[in-house]
N, C-alpha and C positions, 0 to 999 in steps of 0.2 A: 362342526356340521350343524346347520340350523334345521328346524322341523320340516320346512318345505323341501329342502335338499334330501333329507332322510326319507320322507314320504315318497318322493320321486324315485329314489334309488330302490325303494322297496317295491314299487309298482313295476319296475323294469328289471328283469333278470339279465338282459343283454345291455350293451352300451347304447346310450341315447344317440341317435343319428341326426335328429332334427328337432327344432323347437320353433313354435310360432306363438307370439303373444298379441292379444287384442286388448290393449291396455284400457281403453274406454269401457270395455265390458268385463274387466277383471278376469279374463280367461286366458288360459295357456294350454297349448296342445304339445305333446311330446310324442315322438316316434322312435322306435329302436331297431336294432339290427336283426331282430327275430320277428318283425311284423306286428308288434304290439303298439297301439296308439292309445294315449290317455288324454282325457280332457280334464282340466283342473280349474277350480274356482280359486283365484289368487287371494281374494279377500278373506275367505274362510280357510284357505290353506288345505282344501280337501279335493280328493279325486272324485269327479262326477261320473265318469264312465271310463271303461277300458275295453278296447276292441282288439281282437286277434285277427289280423288279415289272413285270410285263407285263399289259396290259389283259385278256388272255384268262385269266390266273391269278386274277383278282379276282372276288369274289362279293359279292352283297347278300343277307344272311341265308343261306339254304340253296340259293338259286337262282343259277345262273350269270348273270353280268351280260352284257347285250348292248350296253352303252354303249360307244361308240367314243371314244377319246381322240385329240385333235389332237396332243398331245405326251405324254410319259411322265407317269404319275401322281405327284403330290406326296405324299410320306409325311408325314402330320401327327402320327401317334402310333405308338409302338413300345413293346412290353413283353415280358418273359419270364415264362413260367408253368411250373408243375410242375417246380420245381428247375432251371430254365433248359433244360428239354428241349423246350419249345415257344416259338417266337418268333411274336409276333402283330404285324402291321403294318396300319395303317389309313390310307387315303388321305384327302385333303381332301374327297373326295366321299362318304366313308363306306363305301367298299368295304374288305373285310377279306381278309387272307391269313394263314394259319397254316402254319408250317414246323417240321418236326421238326429240331432242331439237331444231332442225332446223324447223321442221314442226308442232310439238306438237301432232303428231299422235301416238296412242298406237300401238306398234309393236306386242307384245304378252304378 
């Protein structure tokens, strides 16, 4: 097991459900079955941020979701946009969360 694989497994308690790599920016995003999303610097081999998706943070389109989860949302897709300034995470139920990677703030 190499250092990056070990670091990734230490950051996620649950199985990883999706991965997105932006090679020209040396960035990687991982999402897991318990709603944790991590942003990685591939060159340094370090985790830059970790976000726990919570049901109250998730939206369907522009309207806040009133769906209640029995457990944490499963992250089914992740990607980076706008030169890795925006992180987009989508749950298996189609709910979306966008995060500013510089500040860690949820945008919508």
